[in-house]
C-alpha positions, 0 to 999 in steps of 0.5 A: 525474493521474499514473500510475506503478509501485510499485518492489518488483517491480523490486528486482532491477534498479538504480534507473536501470534501473527509472526507464528501464523505467517511463518506457518504459511511458509512466508518469511515476512510481515509488513507492519502497519505504522499509521495512516488510515490504520493504527500501529497496533503491533508497534505499541512502543513506537514512541519509545523505539524512536528514542530508546535503544533498549525499547528498540532491542526489546521490540526486535526481540520478538523476531529473534530465532523466528523464520519471519522478519519485518518486511517493511512498514506501511502507513497508507493514508492521505498526507495531502488531505486539506483537512489538517486533522487528517492530512497533517496527522498522516503526513507526520505518520509518514515522517515517523515511519521513516524514522522508525524504519531507520531505527529498526534496520528497515529500508522500505516504507509503504504509503500513498502519494496523497490527494489535495483539494483542487484549489487553494482553500479547498476543503475536500480532496478532488480526484480528476478522473478524466482531464478533458477540460482545461480547468481539470488540467489546472486542478492537476497542475495545482495538486502536483505543486502541492505534492511536489513540495511535500514529497521533496521534503520527505525525500530529503529525510528519507535520503538522510536516513537511507530509507526508500519510500514506496508509493502505492499506485492507487486511484484517488491519489495524485500518483496512480500510474507510471505517468503520474509517478514520473511526473512527481519525481520530475517535479520534486527531484526525489531520489528515494521515492518509488513505487509499491506495486500492488497488482490489484489496483492496476488490474481494475484500471485495465492495466497489466501489472507485468507490463507496468513493472517492466516499464517502471524498472528500478522505480519499483521498490516493493510489491503487494499480492492482491487480486481482483475479479471482474463481475458481469455487472461491469458491462452495465456500470463499468469499473468506475461505478460509484454505487457505494452506500454511506454506513450509519454511525450505529454500524461497524465501520472503519474510520479513515481519519476525523469524520471520514469512513469506509463505505459499503461496497456496491451491490452488485459490484462491477469488480471485487478484491479477491485472494491471489489466484481467484481473479488471475491464475497462478501462471500469471502470478509467476510472470509477475514474480519473474518481472519483479525478480528481474528488477530486484532479486531482493524484492519483497512481495507481501500478501494483502488480504481484502477478500470479503468472501474468505475469512482472515485466516482462510484468505491468507492461507489461500493466497499464500498457497497460490503465491508460493506455487507461483514463486516455485514456477518462477524459480525464485524459491 
């Protein structure tokens, strides 16, 4: 197996510096953001690489002789968003990322399945949390029709270019667990679409990532190492607490496309994203790695840092230490 880091947390440094830093942690891969919610900061010659062999070779030159190589592309976003200024852009980012992966000799693109409106003509995405009414199932059926059409088209291009697309099992998307993943594949007939197994979003849904890996088997194409911590407030507001605060335009906030922005996390929070090892012990992460390795000994597992209690570098260092200790326990390194 290979272990690396997702580069979004290192966008403030140059690509060569990010490569050097990740290597200093004992990791050997960097997952490059290629669009979607975040810009392709470390791929400034994206358009040129798609057309020019020399531009491609110049970009790959950053990795020559380095212990760190490209470990997938990431364009997480909502390619099914009903707002065309978001949905169409993110959808094109997925297609462009597939083409870029092929040009760079990569065969993994990570993204999200997306979420449409709940009915034709709807203006906003609609995630059905609990489909206990017949109307809710009608919404889901319509959304799967939209999703299946899009992903069947994407799958054809991915298959032609020998690229696999790994969908993160992420709530507020049409695909967020094994059942919805299998439904998308059944409806779309996709052969080159599978799962990016980010353990964190399974933890807070009360799922067991090890059991999910075993259940999905070779549908698991890629993995992310990110932990969560459940807090005492969960006893009061549960894991679906929506006590977020909309941030003002004069505050530092992250744009997600058009006029959509990241909100401030609930305070106190029922649960938080934390660095690997702060929510679940190293021994558990070793079991997770064993399960991934059983699916594919060449599996890539990249750290994603979103622990607000730790700085960018501090968090990556903490997570890398624990992840590599887990890999040693799992005897895959």
